[in-house]
N, C-alpha and C positions, 0 to 999 in steps of 0.2 A: 513467233518462237514457240516451239513445242513445249508442252507441259514437262516440268522437270521430273515428274513422277514416272519416267520410263522404266521398263523392267526388262528382265531376261526371260526369254521364253524357253520352253522345254527342249528346243533343238539346239540350245547353246548360243543362238543369235540374240543380240541385244535389240529390243524393240523401241523405236523412237516414235512417240506420239501415237502409238497404236497403229501406225500406217506403214512403217518402214522397218525392215529387219536389217541389222548390220552384223556381219560375221567376223568376229575377231580372229578366227582361225583361217581366214582367207584374205591375206594382205595383197595389195596391188602395188608393189614398189615402183613400178614404172610410172605411176601417177603421183608419187610422193612429192610434196613441196618442201622447201627448206625448213618450214616450221610445223609441218603436219604430216601424218602418215595416212595412206589411203587403204581402204578395205572394201571388200565387196558389199554391196547393199542391194536390197530388193524391195519393191513396192508390193504391199499386200493386195492392193486393188488391181495393179497392172504388173504382174510378174515379168512380163516381157520387156519392160522398160529397162534401158541400159543405164544403171546408176552406180555410183560409188559414194563412199562416206569418208570424209577427212576427219581424223581425230586430232584436235588441237592441243597445243601445249598449254597446260593449265596456268602457267605463270605469265603468259602473254595476254594483253588486253584483247578480247574478242571484238571483231569489227561488226557489232550488231547493227549499228546505224547503216553501214554500207549494205549489209545483207537485206535489211528491211527495205532500203531504197531499190534493190534489184529483184525483189520478190516477183514482180510481174514484168520483168525485163523482156522486151519483145524481140530485139535483134537475135537471129539464130546463130550468129558467128562468135558468140562468147559462151563458155560453159555456164549454164544457168543453175542458180541455187534453187533447191526445191524446198528444203526444210532444215531447221537446226534446233538443237536443244541439248540438254545435259543427260547423259546416259551413264549407268554403272559400267565401268570398264575393268573386267576381271584381270586382264594381264598386268595392270598396274595397281590393282586393289584400290581404286579411287573412282570418283565420278568425273567425267570429262565432257567437254563440249564436242559434239559431233555435228558435222555439216553434210547433209545429203545433197548431192549435185549430179548433173548429167555426166555420163562418162564419154570422153572423146572417142570417136570412132577409129582413129588411127594412132600412130606413134607420135612421140615428141619430135618436133622438128630438129632440135639440137639437144642431144642426149645429156650434155653436161657443159660446164663453163669452158672447158678446153677441147671439146669435141669438134670434129670437122664433118662436113656433109657436102653434098653436091650443090654448087652455087645455083641460085635461082636466076633465070634469065629475065629480061624486061617484061615479057608477056606474063610470066608467072607472078612477078611482083605486082603487076597491075591487076590481073584477074584473080589470082589466088590469095593476095595479101591485102592490097589497098581496097579493092571492091568489097570484101567482107568486113574489114576492120573499120573503115570510115563511118559506116552507120552505127557501129558500137560506140565510137568516141563521140559522135554527135548526140546519141541518145543519153549517154552519160552526162554530157554537158547540159542537156535539157533538164536533167534531174539534179543538177548542181553537184555532180560527183566527178571524180577522176578515177582512172584505173590504177595508175602508178606501179604497175607490174608488167609493162609491155617490154618484153625482151625475148630473144630467140628460144631460150629454154622454157618459156611459158607459152609457146605456140605448139599446137597439135594439128596433125593432119586429120581431116574429117573422115577419111577412109583409107583403105590400103592402096588406092591409086595415087595418093600423094599429089593431088592436083589443087587442093584448096585447103586453107588452114582455118582453125578456130582458135580464138584467144582464150587462155586459161583464166583461172580464178584470181580474185584480188581481195580476198577476205579471210585468209588463214594466217596472216601476219600483219604487223603494222605497215602502213603504206610506204612503198619504196625501200623497205628495210633490206631486201635481198637483191635490189637492182645492182648490176655491175656498175662500177664508176664510169666506164665509158658510155653507158646508156643514160647517164644523168646530165642535165644542164649544169652550168658552172656553179650556180648558187646551191643546188642540191648536192653536187659533187663535193662542195666544201663542208657539207653538214655530216654529223655523225649519222650512220645509216639508220639507227633506231629513232632519230629525231627529225626525219625528213618531212613528215607531215603529209597531209592530203594533197597539198600543192594546188596547181591550176591546170587548166586545159593545155597551156603552152608546154608544160612539163611532159604531158603525154605525147604531144606533137614531136617534141625533141626525141623522146624515147622511141617513137615510131621511126624517125629518121635514122637513129643509130641502129635500130633493129634491121631496117631495110639494107643498110650498109653491110651488116653481118650476113644477111641472107644473100646479098649480091656477091660476096667473096667466099662464102662457105665456111666461115669461122668468125671468132671474135676479132674485132679490129686490132685490139691491143691485149691479147690474152695474158701476157706475162709482164706488162708494163708496170712501172712504179706509179701508184695513184697520185702521189704528190707532184711528180714531174709531169704527168699527164695533165694535171690541173693547171700547172704553170704554163704548159704549152697551149692549153685552151685559152687561157687568159691573154697570153702574149701574142698568139698567132691566129686565134679563132678556132672554134670547135671543128669546123670542116677541115681545116688544114691539119689540126692535131690528130683527127681520126681517119680521114679519107685520102689525104694527099698522097700517101705512100702506096695506095691501092689503085688498081686499074679497074675502072668501071666505065660503062658507056656514057656518052655525053648526055643523053636524056636523064639517066639515073643521077649523074653528077649534078645536073641542074636541080633535080628534085632534092637531093641531099643538101645542096647549098641553101635551099629555101627552108627545109625542115630543121637544119642544124644551126641556123643563124642565132647568134648570141644576143642580138638586139631584138627584143620582143616586138617592136614595131615592124621589124623586117621579117620575123619568122612567119612562115606560111600558115594560113588558116586552112580548115577543111575545104572551104570554097576554092582556095587557090590550088590545092592538091587536085580537086575535081576538074578544074580548068586544065591543069597539066595533063591529067588522064584523058581529057577530051582532045588533046593535040595542041592546045595553045601553049606556046613557049613564053614563059614570063621573064626569063633572063634575070635571076636574082641579083641584087646589088652585091658588090664586093663587101666582105665583112667589115663592119665598123669596129676597128680595133681601139683599145684604150689609148688616150693621148700619151705619147712617149716623151719623157723628160730629156733634156739635153745632156744631163749628167745623172748617173745613178745615185740612189740613196743606199748606203751600205748598212747592213744590219746582220750581226752574227756571221760575218764572212760571206754573205750573199749580197748581190747587187740587184736592185729593183728599179725599173725604169717607168713604172706607171702606178697609179694610185691603187688599182684593184690588186695587183700583185703584192704591193706593199702591205695592204690590209691583210692579205693571206699570211705574209711574213710576220706581221705583228701578232696574229692569232697563234701561229706556230711557235714563234720565239717570244712568248709573252713574258717570260722572266727577264729578258733583256730589253724589252720594248719600251718600258716606262721611261728610263733615262733618255732614250733616243727621242721620244715624243716631246719631252721637256726641253731638249737641247735646242740651241739657236740654229743648228744645222738643219733640223727638220723644217722649221719655219722658212729658212732661206731656200731650201729645196722646193717647197711648195710654191713660193712666190716667184723665184727666179728660174729654176730648172724646169718646173712643171708649168709655171705661169697659170695657176688656177686660183684666182682671187675668190671666186665663189666657194671653192673648196676650203680655202683658208677661213672664210666667214662661217661656213657650216661647222668646221672643227671648233672654232672659238665659241660658237653657240652651244653645241652639243657636249663637247669634251672639256673646253676651257682649261687647257694645260697649265695656265698661269696660276690658277687657284688650287691646283692639286699638288701640294708640296710634300705632304707626309707620306711615308712609305706604305701605310695602309690603304691609300687611295690608288696605288700603282696599278693593280689588276683592273680596277674599275675604269681608270683612265684609259687603259689599253682597249677595253671593251667599247667605251664611248667613242674613242677615236676611230676604231674599226667601223662602227655604225656610221660615223660621219663620212668616212672614205667610200664605203659601199653600202648605202641604206638597204638595198635589196638582198644583201648577203645575210647568212644566218647570224644570230646573236652569238658572239664568241666570248668565252670567259674561262681563263685558266686552262686552256687546251680543249675545252668542250665547244662544240658548235651545234646550234639547234635552231630549228624553225619553231615559232611559238606553238603552232598546232601539233607539233611533235613532242612537246615537253612531257606530256603524260606517258607516252611510250618510252621516252628516255628514262624517266624516273622508274618505271616498272622494270626496265632492263638493267638498272644500276643498283638494285636493292642489295645484291650480294657483293657489291664492290664498295668497300668502305671509303676508298679514296674518291671515287666518283660521287658517292653520297655526300661526302664532305664538301666537294666543290659545288654540288647542286644546292646544298644548304646555304653556302655563301652567295650563290647566284640569287636565290630568293631574297636574302636579306639585303643584297646590294640594290634591289629595286631597279634592275636594268630593263625589264620588260617594257615598262612605260616609256623609257628612253628610246628603246628600239621602235616602238609604235609611233612615237612622236617624230622620229627621224625619217619615217617613210615618205618618199616623194610621191609614189603612186597611192591613191586613196584605197583604203581597205574597208570592206563591209563588216569585218569582225572585230574592229578595234575596241568597241565598248565591251564586247564579250570577254576579250582577253584582259582588258584592264580590270574588269571585275574579278576574273579568275585569279589574277596575281595580287589583288589588293590585300587579302588576308594572309597570303602565304608567309610573309615575314613573321607575323604574330604566331602562326602555327609552329614555325621552326624554332623560335625563341623559347617557347614553352616546353619544359621537359616532362610534363605530365602525360600519362597515357591518354590517347585520344587526340594528341597533337603531333608535332614533329613531322618527319618526312613521311610517316605512314598516313597522316591526315592529308598531306599534299597529294599522295599517291591516289587516294580514293576520290578526292575532290576533282582531280584531273582525269580520272578514268571511270566514267559513269557505269561501265559494264564489267569491270574487273571483279572477279570473285574475291572473297576474303582469303588472304594468303597466310593467315595465322597457322602455325603448325598444329594448333589445337583442332582446327576444323578444315584444313586445306584439302584433305582427301574427299570432302563432301561437295566441293565446288559450290560454296554458299554464295548466292546472289541476292537474297532478300531475308527479311526477318523470320519468316516461317522456316526457311532452310537453316537459319542460324539456330533456332530452337531445336530442330531435329538433330543437328550436328552436335550441339552441346549435350543433348540428352544421351546421344550415343557415346560421346566422350565420357560422360558421367558413369557409365557402366564399368569402366576400367580406367580410372583417372591417375593411377600410380600413387607413389608415396607422397608427393607434394602437389596436390591438385591445384590447378589455376584455371578459372573459368574465363577470365578476361585478361588478355595481354594487350600490347600496344596496337596490334593489328585489329583485334576484335573491337576494341574501344573506338578506334578511328573509323572502322567500317560502319559500326552502328551509329556513330555521330553523324556520318554523311548520309547513310541510306535510311535512317529512321528520322523522319522529319519532325516527329514529336519530341525528339531529344534536343535539349538546349545545352549550352556549355556548363550550366550549373550541375548537370548530372555527372560531369567528368571531374569536378573539383575534388571529391573524396578520393579519387584514384591517385592523387598526389601525396596522400598520407602513407605511412608505413603499412605494409600488408598485414601486420600483426594487430593493428588498431581496430577497434570496433567501428570507427567511422569508415574505414576502408571496406570492411566486410559488409556493412550495411549499404555502402555505396554500390558495391557489386550486386547485391541483392536488388536494389532499386532499378538498376539498369536492366537486369535480366527480367524483372517483373514487367517493366515497360515494354521490352522487346516481345515477351510472350503475349502481352495484351494486344500489341499492334499486330502480331502474327495471327491472332485469333485461334491459336492452338490451345485447346482446352486443358490438355493434360500432358505433362512431361515428367513422369514419376521418378525416373532415375536422376534427372536433373534436380528436382526438388529434394530428393533424398540426400544428394550430395550437398546441396545448399544448407539443409538442416544440420548436417554434420559439420560443415564449415562454420556455422553460426553458434555452435555450442559454447566456444570460448566467450562469446559475447554474453550469453546467458549466465555463464559462470561469473561474469562481472557484476551481477546483481548482488546486493548486500543482504537484502531481506531473504532469509532462508525459505520462508513459506512462498514468497513471490518467485524465488529462483526455482523451487521445486515445481511450481505450477507452470512456469515458463518452459521448463524442460519437457513437461508433459504436453503442453500445447505445441511446442516446436516439433516434437516427434510426430504428433498427429497431423500437423500441417504438412510435414515432409512427405506424408503418405498420400496426400490429396493430388499431387501432380500439378498443383497450382502455386506458382511462386508468389502470387498476390496474397494467398493465405498466410504464407510465412511473413511477408512484408507487413501484414496487418499487426503482427505481434510486436514489431519494432517501429512502426510508423507513428505510434502515439508518443510524441516527445514528452508529454506530461507524465507518463508512467515512468520513464527513465529519470525525469527531473525529480519526481516525488521520491523515487528510491534513493537518489543521490542526496536530496535534502534531508530525508529521514536518517540516512547514514551519517551525514554531517552533524545533525542534531544529536544523534546517539553518541557520536564521538565527543561532542562538547559536554554532554551530560556525564559521560564516563570520565572525562578529564576533571570536571568539577568535583565529582564524587571522590575520585582518586586523590585529589588535592586535600579534601577534608579528612579523608581517612589517614593520610600521611601526617597531617597536623595532630590528629588524635594520638597516633603512635608516638610522635615526638613528645607530646605532653605526658603520656604515660611513662615514658622512659626517664623523664626529668622530675617525676613526682617526689622521690626521696630527697633529691637535692633541694627542691622547693620547701619541703618539710623541715629540713635541717636549718635552712636559712631563716625560716619563720620562727623556729624554736630559739635560735640564737637571738633573734630580735626580741622575742617575748621575754627571754631570760634577762636580757640587758635592761629592758624596760622595768621588769620586776625588781631586779637588784638595785637599779637607780632609785626606784620608788622607796624601797626599804631603807636604803642609805639616807635618803632625804628625811624619812620619818624618824630614824634613830637620831640624826643630827638635830632635829627639831626638839626631841625629848631632852637631849643633853642640854641644849640651850636653855630650855625652860627650867630645868633643875638647877642649874648653876647661876642663872642670871635673874631669876624671878623670886 
């Protein structure tokens, strides 16, 4: 990947990695993809090379791993990726991912989804399509990759003679996201386009077969068909019958299509079998193996279903009505008597166990588990969503602005259905441990309401190359901690009336991409934003990010941090300490080093001593105030005390005098 420090040269072109010029004023709309725009590009070393640059949507996860795997791709029959990196893109006033690639020599084979063109004959299909494309698919397989974008609109002629084709790119959008339904096998057809995942070699083989059918008839096989009805037709009658039966093609091509479009993976042709067919060997593909048909249909929401695969599709579509139907005796009877599938009954009892799912809150989970038991290879279905596990990250990214889908995804993570889907697979998977680990902590992230967790945490955990989507920094296409500091420093120059350096996206992005950050760094973000603990928590995170980024100075950022932390200093009770802290804070804010600011607040003893001294002063003040109050009370009652004492003295004196007089009288008269 090219250095993110690309710039704009004096000629108005954007320079990528110092080696390629990209011209925003020279679009190439004929090469646009559904998720990216094409522009003229030129190599500084070899100006005569025919190149173009695709500018990607900043909200979509870039396919970095795929581009890395294809950097030295040898087959000449696929558009080759040359370089990629982030560039400043003036038309949108933001930094965007650019991918420089070879420019096809001719036009697009099929201009649009509904376009028509001259049909390819058998010779052109063999020499112009299969001979160049089979090495591409084989090489991808050797690299452990799939293309997932094989369709007529992604094929180009190599020159103006229109004799041979070249396969287009497969890295400007999530895999399979823009594939037409008719070009996808049943399992992928059932899946939300954004969640189809990288898939397997057999998916590319199927797409190749559907593409050859379109090339043989000069248009899409079902350009205006209902995707749901087409899917039912594929399930009930087989893909070949659903797509090709109504079209006239030569017998050899029909034989090829039967092999490529087989719904049974064991019967679907491999590259070797296609090569044998090209060599003249006729393999006579077996008749399609259709799902076992029940003697009587199972009715659900006004529709009749005659096989388990179609019924699983019905449960996923009519999930609100499916739970009572699954719990009913009629469903068990249909499985045992009409369908006569005892093994299926046992699998449903093991995976779904309808008898123990009585409460209403288990309804959606019961439907999902039953669908897994009915068709283990089908996507995981939950409340209307359908996804392959390796497509979950792309689905989360595409659902961020949809509150309803976000809510369903949150429930899906908490339902812990991914391990159930993995355990229910009949065919062994090499990525089971990886996905079990990926989904293990997701429920905990969703439950926590603190910044740094929630759906944002799941988003970055599941998308290793997605830039930070926070509105604070999104226009900078932040992919690492250094770029985060650059972006925050730029934001700090004009933060607005209510500056906020860390939101849910920034916190989650840093928690995932900064390996030195543990969950304890996020805990203060759960406090009120007005508290000192929250503000110091923000400071600690930014100081750690700047340390990891190795960026020495971010002056605008530290100036804003110092301003935000003034209320914390105002909380100091000691006036001398407060004045000194304000001076130190202002000085630290000018250094450009957030660690210098953190040093002022990182000494817990300083804060504790200030608090203890304040509490001691409060206690002393209270004691002194009490003593003064008692003195005031005594002073106000002094006259009353004097009067009482005078009366007591007078009484004693008068009593004494009376006693003395009485004694004298007694002596005079009686002695």
